[in-house]
C-alpha positions in Angstrom: 0.0 0.0 0.0 1.2 3.5 -0.8 1.5 6.2 1.8 -1.2 8.9 1.5 -0.2 11.7 -0.8 -0.3 15.2 0.6 -3.3 17.0 -0.8 -2.9 20.4 -2.5 -4.3 23.3 -0.6 -7.6 24.6 -1.9 -7.5 27.7 -4.1 -7.5 30.9 -2.2 -10.7 32.7 -1.6 -9.2 35.9 -2.8 -10.9 37.5 -5.8 -9.4 36.6 -9.1 -8.5 39.3 -11.6 -6.7 42.6 -11.5 -7.8 45.4 -9.1 -7.9 48.6 -11.1 -7.7 52.2 -10.0 -10.0 54.8 -11.3 -9.0 55.5 -14.9 -9.9 59.2 -14.8 -7.1 60.0 -12.3 -4.6 58.1 -14.3 -5.7 59.8 -17.6 -5.6 63.2 -16.0 -2.1 62.7 -14.6 -0.9 61.4 -17.9 -2.4 64.4 -19.8 -0.8 66.7 -17.2 2.6 65.1 -17.7 2.4 65.2 -21.4 1.2 68.8 -21.4 4.1 69.8 -19.1 6.6 68.0 -21.3 5.2 69.5 -24.5 5.2 73.0 -22.9 8.8 72.6 -21.7 9.7 71.4 -25.2 8.1 74.6 -26.6 10.1 76.8 -24.3 13.3 75.0 -25.2 12.5 75.3 -28.9 11.7 79.0 -28.5 15.0 79.6 -26.7 17.0 77.5 -29.2 15.4 79.3 -32.2 15.8 82.7 -30.5 19.5 82.4 -29.8 21.2 82.4 -26.4 22.0 86.1 -26.0 18.7 87.0 -24.5 18.7 90.4 -26.1 15.4 92.0 -26.9 16.5 92.8 -30.4 16.6 89.1 -31.3 13.1 88.4 -30.0 14.6 86.1 -27.3 14.4 86.6 -23.6 11.4 87.4 -21.4 9.8 89.6 -24.1 10.0 86.9 -26.7 8.6 84.3 -24.3 5.7 86.7 -23.5 5.0 87.2 -27.2 5.1 83.4 -27.7 2.7 82.9 -24.9 0.3 85.4 -26.4 0.6 83.8 -29.8 -0.2 80.4 -28.4 -3.1 81.9 -26.4 -4.4 83.7 -29.5 -4.6 80.4 -31.3 -6.1 78.5 -28.3 -9.9 77.8 -28.4 -10.9 76.5 -25.0 -14.1 74.9 -26.4 -11.9 72.5 -28.4 -9.7 71.5 -25.4 -11.4 68.1 -24.8 -12.0 67.3 -28.5 -10.8 64.0 -29.8 -8.1 63.6 -32.4 -5.9 66.3 -33.8 -8.3 69.1 -32.9 -7.9 68.3 -29.2 -4.2 67.9 -29.5 -3.8 71.3 -31.1 -5.8 72.9 -28.2 -3.9 71.0 -25.5 -0.5 72.0 -27.0 -1.4 75.6 -27.5 -2.7 75.8 -23.9 0.4 74.1 -22.5 2.7 76.4 -24.5 0.9 79.5 -23.4 1.1 78.6 -19.7 4.7 77.5 -19.9 6.0 80.4 -22.0 4.2 82.9 -19.7 5.9 81.4 -16.7 9.2 81.7 -18.5 8.5 85.3 -19.3 7.6 86.1 -15.7 10.8 84.4 -14.4 12.8 86.5 -16.8 11.1 89.8 -16.1 8.6 90.6 -13.4 6.7 92.8 -15.8 5.1 89.7 -17.3 4.0 88.3 -13.9 0.3 89.4 -14.3 0.1 87.4 -17.6 1.6 84.3 -16.0 -0.6 84.6 -12.9 -3.8 84.9 -14.9 -2.9 81.8 -17.0 -1.9 79.9 -13.9 -5.2 80.7 -12.2 -7.1 79.5 -15.3 -5.0 76.4 -15.3 -5.6 75.6 -11.7 -9.3 76.3 -12.0 -9.5 73.9 -15.0 -7.6 71.3 -13.1 -10.2 71.5 -10.3 -13.3 71.6 -12.4 -12.2 69.7 -15.6 -13.7 72.5 -17.7 -13.1 76.1 -18.5 -15.9 77.5 -16.4 -16.8 81.1 -16.0 -14.0 81.8 -13.5 -11.4 80.2 -15.8 -12.8 82.1 -18.8 -12.5 85.3 -16.8 -8.8 84.7 -16.2 -8.4 83.8 -19.9 -10.0 87.1 -20.9 -7.7 88.9 -18.5 -4.6 87.2 -20.0 -5.9 88.0 -23.5 -6.3 91.7 -22.5 -2.7 91.7 -21.2 -1.5 90.3 -24.5 -3.4 92.9 -26.4 -1.4 95.6 -24.5 2.0 94.0 -25.2 
């Protein structure tokens, strides 16, 4: 007679299958990272194309960054921000570029701080509400007004 074989333990009662986190948070964080990277790339490209001297005659420096932010903001349509496909990518990249270039301008010259602050407030409001609501649009209008005076 053979000795009894040890039995295999019963399968665990733990649920089978992956546990997933909410997708919205992951997508939001991914979009934020992509936007920051694209914006930083836009700043780098503006500096590379503008030269390293930072002189106002070449269009580089804080004044050039402010003009770049205003140009990006001028082409930005907040109603297309969440659109699918290329239309949404254009809006996302223009928005990211405007915010990033305005921050670079403000870091280079305090004269451009109001522009950067208006866009930062709109960005923060959008991050909280997931839409460009009346408050965010008010800050966008303020930024556009500042750009009109540059």
